[in-house]
C-alpha positions in Angstrom: -18.8 1.0 19.7 -16.1 2.7 17.6 -16.2 6.5 17.1 -15.2 7.5 13.6 -14.1 11.2 13.3 -12.9 13.5 10.6 -9.1 13.5 10.3 -8.8 17.3 9.8 -10.9 18.7 12.7 -11.7 15.6 14.7 -15.4 16.2 14.3 -17.5 13.1 14.9 -18.8 11.3 11.8 -20.6 8.2 13.2 -20.4 5.5 15.8 -20.3 1.9 14.5 -20.7 -1.4 16.2 -17.6 -3.6 16.9 -17.2 -7.3 16.7 -16.5 -9.5 19.8 -14.8 -12.9 19.9 -18.1 -14.7 19.3 -18.7 -12.6 16.1 -15.2 -13.5 14.9 -15.9 -17.2 15.4 -19.1 -16.9 13.5 -17.3 -15.3 10.6 -14.5 -17.8 10.5 -17.0 -20.7 10.7 -19.1 -19.3 7.9 -16.0 -18.8 5.7 -14.7 -22.3 6.4 -18.1 -23.9 5.7 -18.3 -22.0 2.4 -14.8 -23.0 1.3 -15.2 -26.7 2.2 -18.3 -27.0 0.0 -16.5 -27.5 -3.3 -19.8 -27.9 -5.1 -20.6 -24.3 -4.1 -17.5 -22.7 -5.5 -18.3 -20.1 -8.1 -17.0 -20.7 -11.6 -14.6 -18.2 -13.2 -17.3 -16.7 -15.4 -19.5 -16.2 -12.3 -16.7 -14.4 -10.5 -15.9 -12.2 -13.5 -19.6 -11.2 -13.6 -19.6 -10.4 -9.9 -16.5 -8.2 -10.3 -17.9 -6.4 -13.3 -21.1 -5.6 -11.3 -19.0 -4.5 -8.4 -17.0 -2.1 -10.5 -20.3 -0.6 -11.8 -21.7 -0.2 -8.3 -18.5 1.5 -7.0 -18.5 3.8 -10.0 -22.1 4.8 -9.1 -20.9 5.9 -5.7 -17.7 7.6 -6.9 -18.5 11.0 -5.3 -19.7 9.4 -2.1 -16.5 7.4 -1.7 -14.3 10.4 -2.7 -15.8 12.6 0.0 -15.8 9.8 2.6 -12.1 9.2 2.0 -11.4 12.9 2.4 -13.4 13.0 5.7 -12.3 9.8 7.5 -8.7 9.6 6.0 -7.8 13.3 5.5 -6.7 12.8 1.9 -7.4 15.9 -0.3 -10.6 15.5 -2.2 -8.9 15.7 -5.6 -6.6 12.8 -4.7 -9.4 10.9 -3.0 -11.4 10.9 -6.3 -8.3 9.6 -8.1 -8.2 6.8 -5.4 -11.8 5.8 -6.3 -11.0 5.8 -10.0 -8.0 3.5 -9.3 -10.2 1.2 -7.2 -12.7 0.8 -10.0 -9.9 0.1 -12.5 -8.4 -2.4 -10.0 -11.7 -4.4 -9.9 -11.7 -4.6 -13.7 -8.0 -5.6 -13.6 -8.8 -8.7 -11.5 -11.7 -9.6 -13.8 -9.5 -9.3 -16.9 -6.7 -11.3 -15.2 -9.0 -14.3 -14.9 -9.1 -14.6 -18.7 -5.5 -15.8 -18.7 -5.2 -17.2 -15.1 -4.3 -20.8 -15.8 -1.9 -23.6 -15.0 0.8 -25.0 -17.3 1.9 -28.2 -18.9 4.6 -30.2 -17.2 6.8 -31.9 -19.8 6.9 -35.6 -19.6 8.8 -38.2 -21.7 12.1 -36.6 -20.7 13.3 -39.9 -19.2 12.4 -43.5 -19.8 10.4 -43.5 -16.5 8.2 -40.6 -17.7 7.0 -41.9 -21.1 3.4 -42.3 -22.0 2.3 -39.7 -19.4 0.8 -36.2 -19.6 0.9 -33.8 -16.8 -0.5 -30.3 -16.2 -1.3 -28.0 -13.3 -4.4 -26.2 -12.3 -4.8 -23.3 -9.9 -6.9 -23.7 -6.8 -7.8 -21.1 -4.2 -5.6 -21.4 -1.2 -8.3 -21.0 1.5 -9.5 -18.4 3.9 -7.8 -15.0 3.5 -7.4 -12.7 6.5 -6.8 -9.2 5.4 -5.6 -6.4 7.8 -5.6 -3.0 6.1 -4.2 0.5 6.7 -5.7 3.9 6.8 -3.9 5.8 4.1 -5.9 4.5 1.1 -9.2 3.5 2.8 -10.8 2.2 -0.4 -8.0 1.2 -2.8 -6.1 -0.9 -0.2 -9.3 -2.7 0.6 -9.7 -3.4 -3.2 -6.1 -4.7 -3.4 -6.7 -7.2 -0.5 -10.4 -8.2 -1.1 -10.8 -8.3 -4.9 -7.9 -10.8 -5.6 -9.5 -13.2 -3.1 -12.9 -12.9 -4.7 -11.3 -13.3 -8.2 -9.6 -16.6 -7.3 -12.4 -18.0 -5.1 -11.1 -17.5 -1.6 -13.3 -16.5 1.3 -11.9 -13.2 2.7 -12.4 -11.5 6.1 -11.2 -7.9 5.9 -10.3 -5.7 9.0 -9.9 -2.1 8.0 -7.9 0.5 10.0 -9.9 1.6 13.1 -9.5 5.2 12.0 -10.9 4.7 8.5 -13.5 1.8 8.5 -16.3 3.5 6.6 -15.1 3.0 3.0 -14.4 -0.6 3.8 -17.9 -1.2 5.2 -19.5 0.5 2.2 -17.4 -1.5 -0.2 -18.2 -4.9 1.4 -21.9 -3.9 1.3 -21.6 -3.4 -2.4 -19.8 -6.8 -2.8 -22.9 -8.4 -1.2 -25.1 -6.4 -3.5 -23.5 -8.1 -6.5 -24.9 -11.4 -5.3 -21.7 -12.8 -3.8 -22.9 -14.8 -0.7 -21.9 -13.0 2.5 -19.7 -15.9 3.8 -17.3 -15.2 0.9 -16.6 -11.6 1.9 -17.0 -10.3 5.5 -15.8 -7.2 7.3 -14.4 -7.4 10.8 -14.3 -4.5 13.2 -12.6 -5.9 16.3 -13.4 -4.5 19.7 -9.7 -5.2 20.8 -6.4 -5.5 19.0 -6.1 -9.0 20.5 -9.0 -10.1 18.3 -7.3 -8.8 15.2 -4.3 -11.0 16.1 -6.7 -13.9 16.7 -8.1 -13.5 13.1 -4.6 -13.4 11.6 -3.3 -16.4 13.4 -6.3 -18.7 13.4 -5.4 -22.1 12.1 -8.2 -22.0 9.6 -6.6 -19.0 7.9 -4.5 -20.0 4.9 -3.3 -16.5 3.8 -2.6 -13.3 5.7 -2.6 -10.0 3.7 -1.2 -7.3 6.0 -0.6 -3.6 5.3 0.8 -1.6 8.2 3.7 -1.2 10.5 6.7 -3.5 10.3 6.6 -4.3 14.0 3.1 -5.6 13.9 3.4 -7.3 10.5 6.5 -9.2 11.3 5.1 -10.2 14.7 1.9 -11.6 13.1 4.1 -13.3 10.5 5.9 -15.2 13.2 2.6 -16.3 14.8 0.9 -17.7 11.6 -0.4 -21.2 11.6 2.0 -23.8 10.1 1.5 -23.8 6.3 -0.1 -20.4 6.1 1.3 -17.9 3.6 1.5 -14.2 3.9 2.1 -10.9 2.1 3.4 -8.0 4.2 3.5 -4.5 3.0 5.3 -2.1 5.4 7.1 1.1 4.8 10.5 2.6 4.0 12.4 5.9 3.8 12.4 6.1 0.0 15.5 7.7 -1.6 15.6 9.9 -4.7 18.9 10.9 -6.3 19.1 14.1 -8.3 22.0 14.1 -10.7 23.5 17.4 -12.0 22.2 16.4 -15.5 18.6 16.5 -14.2 16.2 19.0 -15.8 15.2 21.1 -12.8 12.4 22.6 -14.8 10.7 19.2 -15.0 11.5 17.4 -11.8 10.2 19.6 -9.1 6.6 18.6 -9.6 7.2 14.9 -9.4 9.4 15.3 -6.4 6.7 17.4 -4.7 4.2 14.6 -5.5 6.5 12.0 -4.2 7.2 13.8 -0.9 3.9 15.4 0.0 1.2 13.3 -1.5 -1.3 12.6 1.3 0.9 14.5 3.6 3.7 12.0 3.2 1.5 9.2 4.6 2.5 6.7 1.9 4.8 3.7 2.3 7.0 4.8 -0.7 6.9 8.5 0.0 10.0 10.3 -1.1 11.9 11.1 2.2 15.6 11.3 1.5 16.7 13.4 -1.5 20.4 13.2 -2.5 21.3 16.2 -4.7 24.6 16.8 -6.5 26.5 19.7 -5.0 26.7 21.5 -8.3 22.9 22.0 -8.5 22.0 21.8 -4.8 21.4 25.5 -4.2 19.2 26.0 -7.3 17.4 22.7 -6.6 16.6 23.7 -3.0 15.5 27.2 -4.1 13.0 25.8 -6.6 11.8 23.0 -4.2 11.2 25.5 -1.4 9.3 27.9 -3.7 7.0 25.1 -4.8 6.5 23.8 -1.2 5.6 27.2 0.0 2.9 27.4 -2.7 1.2 24.2 -1.6 -2.4 24.9 -0.4 -2.7 23.4 3.0 -6.0 22.9 4.8 -9.3 21.1 4.9 -9.2 18.0 2.6 -12.8 18.3 1.6 -11.9 21.5 -0.4 -11.1 20.9 -4.0 -8.3 23.5 -3.7 -6.4 21.7 -0.9 -3.2 20.0 -1.9 -2.0 18.9 1.5 -4.2 17.8 4.3 -3.9 16.5 7.9 -2.1 13.6 9.5 -4.4 10.8 10.6 -4.1 11.5 14.3 -2.9 14.3 16.6 -0.2 12.0 18.1 1.3 11.4 14.7 1.6 15.2 14.1 3.3 15.5 17.5 5.7 12.6 16.7 6.7 14.1 13.4 7.2 17.6 14.9 9.4 16.1 17.6 11.5 14.4 14.9 12.0 17.7 13.1 13.0 19.4 16.3 15.5 16.7 17.0 17.0 17.0 13.5 17.5 20.7 13.9 19.1 20.4 17.4 21.6 17.9 16.0 22.6 20.0 13.0 19.9 20.2 10.3 18.5 23.4 9.1 14.9 24.1 8.1 14.6 25.5 4.6 10.9 25.9 5.0 8.0 24.7 7.3 8.4 23.2 10.7 5.3 24.7 12.2 1.7 23.6 12.9 -1.5 24.5 11.0 -3.9 22.7 13.2 -4.1 19.9 15.8 -3.5 17.3 13.0 -1.9 19.4 10.3 1.7 20.3 9.9 3.4 22.7 7.5 5.1 21.0 4.6 8.8 20.9 5.7 12.1 20.7 3.9 15.2 19.8 6.1 18.7 20.4 4.8 21.5 18.0 5.6 20.2 16.3 8.8 22.7 14.1 10.5 22.8 10.4 9.4 21.9 9.3 12.9 18.8 11.5 13.2 15.5 9.7 13.2 14.4 11.6 10.0 17.4 10.0 8.3 17.0 6.5 9.8 13.2 5.9 10.1 10.1 6.3 8.1 8.7 9.8 8.7 5.3 9.1 7.3 4.6 12.8 7.3 5.0 16.0 5.2 8.8 16.2 5.6 11.6 15.7 3.0 15.3 15.7 3.8 17.8 17.1 1.3 21.4 15.9 1.4 24.3 17.0 -0.8 26.7 14.6 -2.5 29.7 14.8 -4.9 30.0 11.2 -6.2 27.2 9.1 -7.5 28.4 6.0 -5.8 28.4 7.7 -2.5 24.8 8.8 -2.9 23.8 5.3 -3.9 25.6 3.9 -0.8 23.8 6.3 1.5 20.5 5.5 -0.2 21.1 1.8 0.4 22.3 2.2 4.0 19.0 1.5 5.8 17.5 -1.9 6.7 14.3 -0.9 4.7 14.1 -0.9 0.9 11.1 -0.3 -1.3 10.9 2.0 -4.3 13.6 4.6 -5.3 14.1 7.3 -7.9 16.9 8.7 -10.0 16.5 12.0 -11.8 18.9 12.4 -14.6 19.2 13.2 -18.3 22.5 11.4 -18.6 21.4 7.8 -19.5 24.6 6.3 -18.2 24.1 7.9 -14.8 20.4 6.9 -14.7 21.2 3.3 -15.6 24.1 3.0 -13.2 21.9 4.2 -10.3 18.9 2.0 -11.4 21.2 -1.1 -11.4 22.8 -0.3 -8.1 19.9 1.1 -5.9 18.6 -1.5 -3.5 14.9 -1.3 -4.3 12.2 -3.5 -5.7 11.5 -0.8 -8.3 13.6 2.2 -9.5 11.8 5.1 -11.2 13.8 7.1 -13.7 12.6 10.7 -13.8 9.4 9.7 -11.9 8.7 9.9 -8.1 9.1 7.0 -5.7 5.4 7.0 -5.2 4.6 6.0 -8.8 2.4 2.9 -9.0 -0.1 1.3 -11.2 -2.3 -1.4 -9.7 -1.2 -4.1 -12.1 2.5 -3.7 -11.5 4.5 -5.7 -8.8 4.7 -3.8 -5.5 7.0 -5.2 -2.9 9.2 -4.1 0.0 12.6 -5.7 0.5 14.2 -6.7 3.7 12.3 -5.2 6.7 9.9 -3.3 4.3 7.9 -6.3 3.5 7.4 -9.9 2.3 5.8 -11.2 -0.8 4.6 -9.1 -3.7 1.5 -6.9 -4.0 -0.3 -5.7 -7.1 -3.6 -7.3 -8.0 -2.3 -10.0 -10.5 0.5 -10.9 -8.1 -1.8 -11.2 -5.1 -4.1 -13.5 -7.1 -1.2 -15.8 -7.8 -0.2 -15.8 -4.1 -3.8 -16.6 -3.1 -3.8 -19.8 -5.2 -1.8 -23.0 -5.1 -1.0 -25.3 -8.0 -2.1 -28.9 -8.2 -0.5 -31.2 -10.7 -2.6 -33.8 -12.4 -0.8 -36.7 -14.2 -2.4 -39.1 -16.7 -0.8 -42.3 -17.8 -1.8 -44.0 -21.0 -3.1 -47.4 -20.2 
């Protein structure tokens, strides 16, 4: 059995049953049987109808999901409700995408050998999708991994994070309520981590969708069956550059959102802020004032802006990193203390050394680091210095500065005057280098979960 608790106060919510090796084999066998029966594949219009019904069902449980996300995941309720809204829109996004999800014509007649022929491609589902999810968006990440598979006709087996399985289980139940046969969408709550690895690396799995730590993701990637594809979404230490032309009256709120949304437990959370020396003092004063005004506490309250970390050990890890940074030369502008067993004060560190863990590794907590710079290219070089790269920001009113930074920051997406955390669910979302592999975003996942087949016809 798996005990699920509230992230904020560790109060028990429920115990749920776990799956053993026999259960995993049953699920894989069912998925394989469903996929091999081509006559049983649902037509696009049937999948669209299922997704439309699913969106309606999720909308009917909007409040339930919002509160559940706040309880099991610790995300403030206002943000949790936004997550549900995004999840509903994501389901519609997949259904809409199917209207234009098609192959292409391959030109023939370009050489004497290719005359009197016509060729085109079709898109086919790649096969069984194994999805391993993370805790920080307990519903919307599930949607991002499950819904593209349903849309393109792949059987999917989804393993949620052990700390936040409830939203996933409820979502899969709603999928079945739409009429999709169970074999096409199954949840998996493994009793051991070894079973999760067995799911990902089973030779019947054609595609692995993984959201989580880089160490685990790259390890599983190396163990995939030959021919299997994958999409890995890890983390980073997202940089934001604040030029002296930035409008300080407008940028503090987006930077706060970037650094402290869900207590910093976001793979593109703003962690390293490089501020021009000419405005560093005023920027820091304004930033600290807004951080001090954040309402920290129980995530089920509509007033809460910053809630807990997912586990006490994570709070302890982050606190130790802050202490290390201070010992090695950083100063604390605000924060640094504890609110509860799982909740830390939002913290601002000034000029931590480049070798400190807060400067090198993903914090995944409510801590931002502010560094001063004099030359833009120096700030860009420091922003690009880590082996991780995901999304980045440049705050500037000077368009030349903004575009120079946007062109030179090593990131899959650069936001100008928006936080590193900005995302819509239809845009590409991808980590570079150690931060990930492949491209997320619902339309892009749909493409990855299919394979093209060319059909050629010769005039007789």
